[in-house]
TORKOL-4160 file (C-alpha; in steps of 0.2 Angstrom, whole numbers, padded with zeros to 4 digits, m for minus):
421
<pt num="1" X="0491" Y="0171" Z="0426"/>
<pt num="2" X="0505" Y="0183" Z="0430"/>
<pt num="3" X="0505" Y="0190" Z="0412"/>
<pt num="4" X="0486" Y="0193" Z="0414"/>
<pt num="5" X="0489" Y="0203" Z="0430"/>
<pt num="6" X="0502" Y="0213" Z="0423"/>
<pt num="7" X="0491" Y="0217" Z="0408"/>
<pt num="8" X="0477" Y="0222" Z="0419"/>
<pt num="9" X="0489" Y="0233" Z="0429"/>
<pt num="10" X="0494" Y="0242" Z="0413"/>
<pt num="11" X="0476" Y="0245" Z="0409"/>
<pt num="12" X="0473" Y="0251" Z="0426"/>
<pt num="13" X="0487" Y="0264" Z="0425"/>
<pt num="14" X="0481" Y="0270" Z="0408"/>
<pt num="15" X="0463" Y="0272" Z="0415"/>
<pt num="16" X="0469" Y="0281" Z="0431"/>
<pt num="17" X="0480" Y="0292" Z="0422"/>
<pt num="18" X="0466" Y="0297" Z="0409"/>
<pt num="19" X="0456" Y="0304" Z="0423"/>
<pt num="20" X="0470" Y="0315" Z="0429"/>
<pt num="21" X="0475" Y="0320" Z="0411"/>
<pt num="22" X="0458" Y="0324" Z="0404"/>
<pt num="23" X="0453" Y="0335" Z="0419"/>
<pt num="24" X="0470" Y="0344" Z="0419"/>
<pt num="25" X="0470" Y="0351" Z="0401"/>
<pt num="26" X="0471" Y="0369" Z="0400"/>
<pt num="27" X="0462" Y="0380" Z="0387"/>
<pt num="28" X="0478" Y="0381" Z="0378"/>
<pt num="29" X="0479" Y="0362" Z="0377"/>
<pt num="30" X="0461" Y="0361" Z="0370"/>
<pt num="31" X="0465" Y="0374" Z="0357"/>
<pt num="32" X="0480" Y="0365" Z="0352"/>
<pt num="33" X="0470" Y="0349" Z="0349"/>
<pt num="34" X="0457" Y="0359" Z="0339"/>
<pt num="35" X="0471" Y="0366" Z="0328"/>
<pt num="36" X="0480" Y="0349" Z="0324"/>
<pt num="37" X="0463" Y="0340" Z="0320"/>
<pt num="38" X="0472" Y="0323" Z="0320"/>
<pt num="39" X="0462" Y="0307" Z="0324"/>
<pt num="40" X="0468" Y="0307" Z="0342"/>
<pt num="41" X="0464" Y="0325" Z="0344"/>
<pt num="42" X="0446" Y="0323" Z="0337"/>
<pt num="43" X="0443" Y="0309" Z="0349"/>
<pt num="44" X="0450" Y="0319" Z="0363"/>
<pt num="45" X="0438" Y="0334" Z="0359"/>
<pt num="46" X="0423" Y="0322" Z="0358"/>
<pt num="47" X="0427" Y="0315" Z="0375"/>
<pt num="48" X="0428" Y="0332" Z="0382"/>
<pt num="49" X="0411" Y="0336" Z="0375"/>
<pt num="50" X="0403" Y="0325" Z="0387"/>
<pt num="51" X="0413" Y="0325" Z="0403"/>
<pt num="52" X="0400" Y="0317" Z="0414"/>
<pt num="53" X="0400" Y="0302" Z="0403"/>
<pt num="54" X="0419" Y="0302" Z="0402"/>
<pt num="55" X="0421" Y="0302" Z="0421"/>
<pt num="56" X="0408" Y="0289" Z="0423"/>
<pt num="57" X="0417" Y="0277" Z="0410"/>
<pt num="58" X="0434" Y="0280" Z="0418"/>
<pt num="59" X="0427" Y="0276" Z="0435"/>
<pt num="60" X="0418" Y="0260" Z="0430"/>
<pt num="61" X="0433" Y="0253" Z="0420"/>
<pt num="62" X="0445" Y="0257" Z="0434"/>
<pt num="63" X="0434" Y="0248" Z="0447"/>
<pt num="64" X="0431" Y="0233" Z="0436"/>
<pt num="65" X="0450" Y="0231" Z="0432"/>
<pt num="66" X="0455" Y="0234" Z="0450"/>
<pt num="67" X="0443" Y="0220" Z="0456"/>
<pt num="68" X="0450" Y="0209" Z="0442"/>
<pt num="69" X="0467" Y="0212" Z="0448"/>
<pt num="70" X="0463" Y="0209" Z="0466"/>
<pt num="71" X="0454" Y="0192" Z="0462"/>
<pt num="72" X="0468" Y="0186" Z="0451"/>
<pt num="73" X="0482" Y="0191" Z="0463"/>
<pt num="74" X="0473" Y="0182" Z="0477"/>
<pt num="75" X="0473" Y="0166" Z="0467"/>
<pt num="76" X="0491" Y="0169" Z="0461"/>
<pt num="77" X="0498" Y="0171" Z="0478"/>
<pt num="78" X="0489" Y="0155" Z="0484"/>
<pt num="79" X="0497" Y="0146" Z="0470"/>
<pt num="80" X="0515" Y="0151" Z="0474"/>
<pt num="81" X="0514" Y="0153" Z="0493"/>
<pt num="82" X="0508" Y="0140" Z="0506"/>
<pt num="83" X="0502" Y="0150" Z="0521"/>
<pt num="84" X="0495" Y="0134" Z="0530"/>
<pt num="85" X="0485" Y="0139" Z="0545"/>
<pt num="86" X="0494" Y="0155" Z="0550"/>
<pt num="87" X="0484" Y="0171" Z="0552"/>
<pt num="88" X="0495" Y="0182" Z="0541"/>
<pt num="89" X="0488" Y="0177" Z="0525"/>
<pt num="90" X="0475" Y="0190" Z="0524"/>
<pt num="91" X="0486" Y="0204" Z="0530"/>
<pt num="92" X="0500" Y="0200" Z="0518"/>
<pt num="93" X="0488" Y="0199" Z="0503"/>
<pt num="94" X="0480" Y="0216" Z="0507"/>
<pt num="95" X="0497" Y="0224" Z="0509"/>
<pt num="96" X="0505" Y="0217" Z="0494"/>
<pt num="97" X="0491" Y="0220" Z="0482"/>
<pt num="98" X="0486" Y="0237" Z="0489"/>
<pt num="99" X="0505" Y="0243" Z="0487"/>
<pt num="100" X="0506" Y="0237" Z="0469"/>
<pt num="101" X="0489" Y="0244" Z="0464"/>
<pt num="102" X="0493" Y="0261" Z="0472"/>
<pt num="103" X="0511" Y="0263" Z="0465"/>
<pt num="104" X="0509" Y="0256" Z="0448"/>
<pt num="105" X="0490" Y="0259" Z="0445"/>
<pt num="106" X="0488" Y="0276" Z="0453"/>
<pt num="107" X="0503" Y="0286" Z="0459"/>
<pt num="108" X="0515" Y="0284" Z="0444"/>
<pt num="109" X="0502" Y="0286" Z="0430"/>
<pt num="110" X="0494" Y="0301" Z="0438"/>
<pt num="111" X="0511" Y="0310" Z="0441"/>
<pt num="112" X="0515" Y="0307" Z="0423"/>
<pt num="113" X="0498" Y="0313" Z="0417"/>
<pt num="114" X="0499" Y="0329" Z="0428"/>
<pt num="115" X="0515" Y="0334" Z="0420"/>
<pt num="116" X="0510" Y="0329" Z="0402"/>
<pt num="117" X="0491" Y="0330" Z="0401"/>
<pt num="118" X="0490" Y="0333" Z="0383"/>
<pt num="119" X="0502" Y="0320" Z="0377"/>
<pt num="120" X="0494" Y="0307" Z="0389"/>
<pt num="121" X="0476" Y="0312" Z="0383"/>
<pt num="122" X="0480" Y="0310" Z="0365"/>
<pt num="123" X="0488" Y="0293" Z="0368"/>
<pt num="124" X="0472" Y="0286" Z="0376"/>
<pt num="125" X="0459" Y="0296" Z="0368"/>
<pt num="126" X="0455" Y="0284" Z="0353"/>
<pt num="127" X="0453" Y="0268" Z="0363"/>
<pt num="128" X="0445" Y="0277" Z="0377"/>
<pt num="129" X="0432" Y="0284" Z="0365"/>
<pt num="130" X="0428" Y="0266" Z="0359"/>
<pt num="131" X="0426" Y="0260" Z="0378"/>
<pt num="132" X="0415" Y="0275" Z="0381"/>
<pt num="133" X="0403" Y="0269" Z="0368"/>
<pt num="134" X="0404" Y="0251" Z="0374"/>
<pt num="135" X="0401" Y="0256" Z="0392"/>
<pt num="136" X="0387" Y="0269" Z="0388"/>
<pt num="137" X="0372" Y="0260" Z="0396"/>
<pt num="138" X="0381" Y="0258" Z="0412"/>
<pt num="139" X="0388" Y="0276" Z="0412"/>
<pt num="140" X="0370" Y="0282" Z="0408"/>
<pt num="141" X="0364" Y="0274" Z="0424"/>
<pt num="142" X="0378" Y="0281" Z="0434"/>
<pt num="143" X="0376" Y="0298" Z="0428"/>
<pt num="144" X="0357" Y="0299" Z="0430"/>
<pt num="145" X="0358" Y="0291" Z="0448"/>
<pt num="146" X="0372" Y="0303" Z="0453"/>
<pt num="147" X="0362" Y="0318" Z="0446"/>
<pt num="148" X="0346" Y="0313" Z="0455"/>
<pt num="149" X="0356" Y="0311" Z="0472"/>
<pt num="150" X="0364" Y="0328" Z="0469"/>
<pt num="151" X="0348" Y="0337" Z="0466"/>
<pt num="152" X="0341" Y="0331" Z="0483"/>
<pt num="153" X="0356" Y="0338" Z="0492"/>
<pt num="154" X="0355" Y="0356" Z="0499"/>
<pt num="155" X="0364" Y="0369" Z="0488"/>
<pt num="156" X="0382" Y="0371" Z="0492"/>
<pt num="157" X="0390" Y="0388" Z="0495"/>
<pt num="158" X="0402" Y="0391" Z="0481"/>
<pt num="159" X="0407" Y="0409" Z="0483"/>
<pt num="160" X="0423" Y="0413" Z="0492"/>
<pt num="161" X="0426" Y="0429" Z="0503"/>
<pt num="162" X="0439" Y="0441" Z="0499"/>
<pt num="163" X="0449" Y="0436" Z="0514"/>
<pt num="164" X="0449" Y="0417" Z="0508"/>
<pt num="165" X="0455" Y="0422" Z="0491"/>
<pt num="166" X="0469" Y="0433" Z="0498"/>
<pt num="167" X="0474" Y="0418" Z="0509"/>
<pt num="168" X="0474" Y="0406" Z="0494"/>
<pt num="169" X="0485" Y="0418" Z="0484"/>
<pt num="170" X="0497" Y="0420" Z="0498"/>
<pt num="171" X="0500" Y="0401" Z="0500"/>
<pt num="172" X="0501" Y="0397" Z="0482"/>
<pt num="173" X="0518" Y="0391" Z="0475"/>
<pt num="174" X="0515" Y="0392" Z="0457"/>
<pt num="175" X="0516" Y="0411" Z="0455"/>
<pt num="176" X="0530" Y="0424" Z="0456"/>
<pt num="177" X="0530" Y="0438" Z="0468"/>
<pt num="178" X="0524" Y="0450" Z="0453"/>
<pt num="179" X="0510" Y="0438" Z="0449"/>
<pt num="180" X="0505" Y="0437" Z="0467"/>
<pt num="181" X="0505" Y="0456" Z="0468"/>
<pt num="182" X="0494" Y="0457" Z="0453"/>
<pt num="183" X="0482" Y="0444" Z="0459"/>
<pt num="184" X="0480" Y="0452" Z="0476"/>
<pt num="185" X="0477" Y="0469" Z="0467"/>
<pt num="186" X="0462" Y="0460" Z="0458"/>
<pt num="187" X="0455" Y="0453" Z="0474"/>
<pt num="188" X="0456" Y="0469" Z="0483"/>
<pt num="189" X="0449" Y="0479" Z="0468"/>
<pt num="190" X="0431" Y="0478" Z="0473"/>
<pt num="191" X="0434" Y="0484" Z="0490"/>
<pt num="192" X="0444" Y="0499" Z="0485"/>
<pt num="193" X="0436" Y="0516" Z="0485"/>
<pt num="194" X="0440" Y="0531" Z="0474"/>
<pt num="195" X="0447" Y="0541" Z="0489"/>
<pt num="196" X="0460" Y="0528" Z="0491"/>
<pt num="197" X="0468" Y="0531" Z="0474"/>
<pt num="198" X="0464" Y="0548" Z="0469"/>
<pt num="199" X="0476" Y="0563" Z="0466"/>
<pt num="200" X="0472" Y="0575" Z="0480"/>
<pt num="201" X="0465" Y="0592" Z="0476"/>
<pt num="202" X="0481" Y="0601" Z="0482"/>
<pt num="203" X="0491" Y="0591" Z="0469"/>
<pt num="204" X="0479" Y="0594" Z="0454"/>
<pt num="205" X="0485" Y="0603" Z="0439"/>
<pt num="206" X="0470" Y="0614" Z="0433"/>
<pt num="207" X="0467" Y="0629" Z="0422"/>
<pt num="208" X="0457" Y="0645" Z="0426"/>
<pt num="209" X="0443" Y="0647" Z="0413"/>
<pt num="210" X="0449" Y="0665" Z="0411"/>
<pt num="211" X="0467" Y="0660" Z="0407"/>
<pt num="212" X="0474" Y="0666" Z="0390"/>
<pt num="213" X="0479" Y="0653" Z="0377"/>
<pt num="214" X="0498" Y="0657" Z="0380"/>
<pt num="215" X="0496" Y="0652" Z="0398"/>
<pt num="216" X="0486" Y="0636" Z="0393"/>
<pt num="217" X="0500" Y="0631" Z="0382"/>
<pt num="218" X="0513" Y="0634" Z="0396"/>
<pt num="219" X="0503" Y="0623" Z="0408"/>
<pt num="220" X="0501" Y="0609" Z="0395"/>
<pt num="221" X="0520" Y="0608" Z="0392"/>
<pt num="222" X="0525" Y="0609" Z="0410"/>
<pt num="223" X="0513" Y="0597" Z="0417"/>
<pt num="224" X="0514" Y="0584" Z="0403"/>
<pt num="225" X="0496" Y="0579" Z="0406"/>
<pt num="226" X="0484" Y="0574" Z="0391"/>
<pt num="227" X="0468" Y="0580" Z="0401"/>
<pt num="228" X="0467" Y="0595" Z="0412"/>
<pt num="229" X="0452" Y="0601" Z="0423"/>
<pt num="230" X="0446" Y="0619" Z="0420"/>
<pt num="231" X="0438" Y="0628" Z="0435"/>
<pt num="232" X="0429" Y="0645" Z="0436"/>
<pt num="233" X="0432" Y="0656" Z="0451"/>
<pt num="234" X="0440" Y="0641" Z="0462"/>
<pt num="235" X="0444" Y="0623" Z="0461"/>
<pt num="236" X="0427" Y="0618" Z="0468"/>
<pt num="237" X="0419" Y="0624" Z="0453"/>
<pt num="238" X="0425" Y="0613" Z="0439"/>
<pt num="239" X="0417" Y="0618" Z="0422"/>
<pt num="240" X="0426" Y="0607" Z="0410"/>
<pt num="241" X="0440" Y="0596" Z="0405"/>
<pt num="242" X="0453" Y="0601" Z="0392"/>
<pt num="243" X="0459" Y="0587" Z="0380"/>
<pt num="244" X="0477" Y="0592" Z="0374"/>
<pt num="245" X="0474" Y="0583" Z="0358"/>
<pt num="246" X="0460" Y="0595" Z="0354"/>
<pt num="247" X="0472" Y="0609" Z="0355"/>
<pt num="248" X="0486" Y="0602" Z="0343"/>
<pt num="249" X="0478" Y="0609" Z="0327"/>
<pt num="250" X="0477" Y="0626" Z="0335"/>
<pt num="251" X="0495" Y="0627" Z="0342"/>
<pt num="252" X="0499" Y="0642" Z="0332"/>
<pt num="253" X="0484" Y="0652" Z="0337"/>
<pt num="254" X="0486" Y="0669" Z="0345"/>
<pt num="255" X="0485" Y="0673" Z="0364"/>
<pt num="256" X="0467" Y="0678" Z="0363"/>
<pt num="257" X="0461" Y="0661" Z="0355"/>
<pt num="258" X="0445" Y="0655" Z="0362"/>
<pt num="259" X="0451" Y="0638" Z="0369"/>
<pt num="260" X="0436" Y="0637" Z="0381"/>
<pt num="261" X="0425" Y="0633" Z="0367"/>
<pt num="262" X="0433" Y="0616" Z="0365"/>
<pt num="263" X="0431" Y="0610" Z="0383"/>
<pt num="264" X="0422" Y="0593" Z="0386"/>
<pt num="265" X="0409" Y="0590" Z="0400"/>
<pt num="266" X="0417" Y="0585" Z="0416"/>
<pt num="267" X="0413" Y="0568" Z="0425"/>
<pt num="268" X="0410" Y="0569" Z="0443"/>
<pt num="269" X="0410" Y="0554" Z="0455"/>
<pt num="270" X="0408" Y="0553" Z="0474"/>
<pt num="271" X="0424" Y="0549" Z="0485"/>
<pt num="272" X="0417" Y="0533" Z="0492"/>
<pt num="273" X="0412" Y="0525" Z="0475"/>
<pt num="274" X="0421" Y="0508" Z="0472"/>
<pt num="275" X="0434" Y="0508" Z="0459"/>
<pt num="276" X="0427" Y="0493" Z="0450"/>
<pt num="277" X="0410" Y="0502" Z="0448"/>
<pt num="278" X="0420" Y="0517" Z="0441"/>
<pt num="279" X="0429" Y="0506" Z="0429"/>
<pt num="280" X="0413" Y="0500" Z="0421"/>
<pt num="281" X="0407" Y="0518" Z="0420"/>
<pt num="282" X="0423" Y="0523" Z="0412"/>
<pt num="283" X="0421" Y="0509" Z="0399"/>
<pt num="284" X="0403" Y="0512" Z="0395"/>
<pt num="285" X="0405" Y="0531" Z="0394"/>
<pt num="286" X="0422" Y="0531" Z="0386"/>
<pt num="287" X="0428" Y="0542" Z="0399"/>
<pt num="288" X="0446" Y="0542" Z="0406"/>
<pt num="289" X="0446" Y="0555" Z="0420"/>
<pt num="290" X="0434" Y="0560" Z="0434"/>
<pt num="291" X="0433" Y="0574" Z="0447"/>
<pt num="292" X="0430" Y="0567" Z="0464"/>
<pt num="293" X="0418" Y="0577" Z="0475"/>
<pt num="294" X="0412" Y="0575" Z="0493"/>
<pt num="295" X="0394" Y="0575" Z="0499"/>
<pt num="296" X="0393" Y="0594" Z="0498"/>
<pt num="297" X="0400" Y="0594" Z="0480"/>
<pt num="298" X="0417" Y="0601" Z="0484"/>
<pt num="299" X="0431" Y="0595" Z="0474"/>
<pt num="300" X="0442" Y="0582" Z="0484"/>
<pt num="301" X="0453" Y="0576" Z="0470"/>
<pt num="302" X="0455" Y="0568" Z="0453"/>
<pt num="303" X="0455" Y="0550" Z="0447"/>
<pt num="304" X="0460" Y="0543" Z="0430"/>
<pt num="305" X="0459" Y="0526" Z="0421"/>
<pt num="306" X="0478" Y="0525" Z="0424"/>
<pt num="307" X="0476" Y="0526" Z="0443"/>
<pt num="308" X="0463" Y="0512" Z="0442"/>
<pt num="309" X="0474" Y="0501" Z="0432"/>
<pt num="310" X="0489" Y="0504" Z="0443"/>
<pt num="311" X="0479" Y="0498" Z="0458"/>
<pt num="312" X="0479" Y="0481" Z="0449"/>
<pt num="313" X="0496" Y="0479" Z="0440"/>
<pt num="314" X="0506" Y="0491" Z="0450"/>
<pt num="315" X="0515" Y="0507" Z="0445"/>
<pt num="316" X="0514" Y="0511" Z="0426"/>
<pt num="317" X="0529" Y="0521" Z="0420"/>
<pt num="318" X="0532" Y="0529" Z="0404"/>
<pt num="319" X="0547" Y="0539" Z="0397"/>
<pt num="320" X="0541" Y="0555" Z="0405"/>
<pt num="321" X="0541" Y="0548" Z="0423"/>
<pt num="322" X="0556" Y="0550" Z="0434"/>
<pt num="323" X="0566" Y="0534" Z="0437"/>
<pt num="324" X="0567" Y="0538" Z="0456"/>
<pt num="325" X="0554" Y="0544" Z="0468"/>
<pt num="326" X="0553" Y="0563" Z="0468"/>
<pt num="327" X="0543" Y="0565" Z="0485"/>
<pt num="328" X="0559" Y="0562" Z="0496"/>
<pt num="329" X="0577" Y="0565" Z="0496"/>
<pt num="330" X="0590" Y="0555" Z="0507"/>
<pt num="331" X="0602" Y="0568" Z="0515"/>
<pt num="332" X="0612" Y="0555" Z="0524"/>
<pt num="333" X="0610" Y="0539" Z="0534"/>
<pt num="334" X="0599" Y="0547" Z="0547"/>
<pt num="335" X="0591" Y="0562" Z="0538"/>
<pt num="336" X="0578" Y="0563" Z="0524"/>
<pt num="337" X="0568" Y="0577" Z="0516"/>
<pt num="338" X="0550" Y="0573" Z="0512"/>
<pt num="339" X="0536" Y="0582" Z="0503"/>
<pt num="340" X="0522" Y="0586" Z="0516"/>
<pt num="341" X="0510" Y="0578" Z="0504"/>
<pt num="342" X="0519" Y="0561" Z="0504"/>
<pt num="343" X="0507" Y="0547" Z="0507"/>
<pt num="344" X="0510" Y="0539" Z="0524"/>
<pt num="345" X="0511" Y="0522" Z="0517"/>
<pt num="346" X="0525" Y="0528" Z="0505"/>
<pt num="347" X="0534" Y="0536" Z="0520"/>
<pt num="348" X="0533" Y="0520" Z="0530"/>
<pt num="349" X="0540" Y="0510" Z="0515"/>
<pt num="350" X="0555" Y="0521" Z="0513"/>
<pt num="351" X="0559" Y="0520" Z="0531"/>
<pt num="352" X="0555" Y="0501" Z="0532"/>
<pt num="353" X="0541" Y="0504" Z="0545"/>
<pt num="354" X="0526" Y="0492" Z="0548"/>
<pt num="355" X="0510" Y="0499" Z="0540"/>
<pt num="356" X="0502" Y="0500" Z="0557"/>
<pt num="357" X="0517" Y="0510" Z="0564"/>
<pt num="358" X="0507" Y="0526" Z="0567"/>
<pt num="359" X="0490" Y="0518" Z="0571"/>
<pt num="360" X="0493" Y="0523" Z="0590"/>
<pt num="361" X="0492" Y="0541" Z="0584"/>
<pt num="362" X="0477" Y="0540" Z="0572"/>
<pt num="363" X="0471" Y="0527" Z="0559"/>
<pt num="364" X="0463" Y="0541" Z="0548"/>
<pt num="365" X="0480" Y="0550" Z="0543"/>
<pt num="366" X="0484" Y="0549" Z="0525"/>
<pt num="367" X="0499" Y="0561" Z="0522"/>
<pt num="368" X="0515" Y="0565" Z="0532"/>
<pt num="369" X="0509" Y="0583" Z="0534"/>
<pt num="370" X="0493" Y="0576" Z="0542"/>
<pt num="371" X="0504" Y="0566" Z="0554"/>
<pt num="372" X="0514" Y="0581" Z="0559"/>
<pt num="373" X="0499" Y="0591" Z="0563"/>
<pt num="374" X="0491" Y="0577" Z="0573"/>
<pt num="375" X="0507" Y="0575" Z="0583"/>
<pt num="376" X="0508" Y="0594" Z="0586"/>
<pt num="377" X="0489" Y="0597" Z="0589"/>
<pt num="378" X="0492" Y="0614" Z="0581"/>
<pt num="379" X="0498" Y="0623" Z="0566"/>
<pt num="380" X="0517" Y="0623" Z="0564"/>
<pt num="381" X="0529" Y="0637" Z="0558"/>
<pt num="382" X="0545" Y="0635" Z="0548"/>
<pt num="383" X="0558" Y="0627" Z="0560"/>
<pt num="384" X="0545" Y="0619" Z="0572"/>
<pt num="385" X="0549" Y="0601" Z="0577"/>
<pt num="386" X="0539" Y="0586" Z="0584"/>
<pt num="387" X="0545" Y="0569" Z="0590"/>
<pt num="388" X="0537" Y="0552" Z="0589"/>
<pt num="389" X="0547" Y="0538" Z="0596"/>
<pt num="390" X="0564" Y="0538" Z="0587"/>
<pt num="391" X="0558" Y="0550" Z="0574"/>
<pt num="392" X="0560" Y="0569" Z="0574"/>
<pt num="393" X="0549" Y="0579" Z="0561"/>
<pt num="394" X="0555" Y="0597" Z="0557"/>
<pt num="395" X="0545" Y="0608" Z="0545"/>
<pt num="396" X="0557" Y="0616" Z="0533"/>
<pt num="397" X="0545" Y="0625" Z="0521"/>
<pt num="398" X="0527" Y="0631" Z="0521"/>
<pt num="399" X="0515" Y="0635" Z="0506"/>
<pt num="400" X="0504" Y="0647" Z="0515"/>
<pt num="401" X="0497" Y="0636" Z="0530"/>
<pt num="402" X="0501" Y="0620" Z="0521"/>
<pt num="403" X="0516" Y="0610" Z="0526"/>
<pt num="404" X="0527" Y="0609" Z="0510"/>
<pt num="405" X="0543" Y="0600" Z="0516"/>
<pt num="406" X="0547" Y="0590" Z="0531"/>
<pt num="407" X="0564" Y="0585" Z="0537"/>
<pt num="408" X="0564" Y="0568" Z="0546"/>
<pt num="409" X="0578" Y="0563" Z="0557"/>
<pt num="410" X="0580" Y="0545" Z="0564"/>
<pt num="411" X="0587" Y="0547" Z="0582"/>
<pt num="412" X="0588" Y="0528" Z="0586"/>
<pt num="413" X="0583" Y="0511" Z="0581"/>
<pt num="414" X="0566" Y="0509" Z="0573"/>
<pt num="415" X="0557" Y="0497" Z="0585"/>
<pt num="416" X="0538" Y="0492" Z="0582"/>
<pt num="417" X="0526" Y="0503" Z="0592"/>
<pt num="418" X="0514" Y="0494" Z="0603"/>
<pt num="419" X="0496" Y="0500" Z="0603"/>
<pt num="420" X="0493" Y="0508" Z="0620"/>
<pt num="421" X="0476" Y="0499" Z="0622"/>
């Protein structure tokens, strides 16, 4: 009798492991089975072709075998142990049989099947396919009964919110920090607006339509960009986009060459458009660059396909990019020189500040120059300073009225700032 129990326990382990193995196969595992085309792989693919019947067969076999083990184990224990009239018989039988079934019939085989799903599936696929045909009438009743019951239940919500997806990514242990960052970028992709990633109008490189060809070539070489907006009168009137590749065959033309005839039609988008929608428009229209405008049609900035991709995968660098950030320079341990156009999030990152460090001042500030203006509540002249907590901001250069350079001095420990509310 003990041999029969052990045999059934082995079958129970194989059936339990099969359930885990088959439903843990990755697309790569399935492709591997298709490529090998062995007898076991063909059986595996047939089983995966009707997963409802596969699961029903596994459940029926597993329950039948476990019931058999319980009945035979009860008789076997009675034959070797005399409990007499004590009340411990039932408790001991339940504990022993349950422990053996769980350890050898469930836990160990499922752990092995989780680590080696393809190997386990191949091992059991041929006999399991035969058992599936044998149990088909019972599996049919189980599948149809379960389907009828499922159809009577109310629909279950299957969509996850963005916050739930973000939380799931944060707690996962199977991804590196780089992978988590990329997944987080994908999750936040649909909620990001063009205004959040665009290059501001003050940072745009653009050509005047009246520029001569010599000036055009100079701007192309100095900027390194492959697509340059062209305006008429002022930056708010963009009339075309110059593709550098269109100029390559005319590189030797004289200064009076009519390069304006090769402009391409500009593509305009509102500043509040979602970047996932813009990505689809870029793909369908085969466009790589768009001019961002506000509700009045004034130019706010420029966004490219590369900007959108960087929002997902992080910074994309090439051989023309500087290895170190160019928007600031560290003068010493307590002094830094920043561009006024530096994004506030980049400034906070350099100084190791929390992303909400300046929320007590304003939540609408985007650049360091904007922060200084908000703190001063007035225009600043060269040499003017403002202080916020342990930070002193000194304007060191102006471009017209625009703050060009700001010296930042750390006067003391950078402690978190509490919201005054």
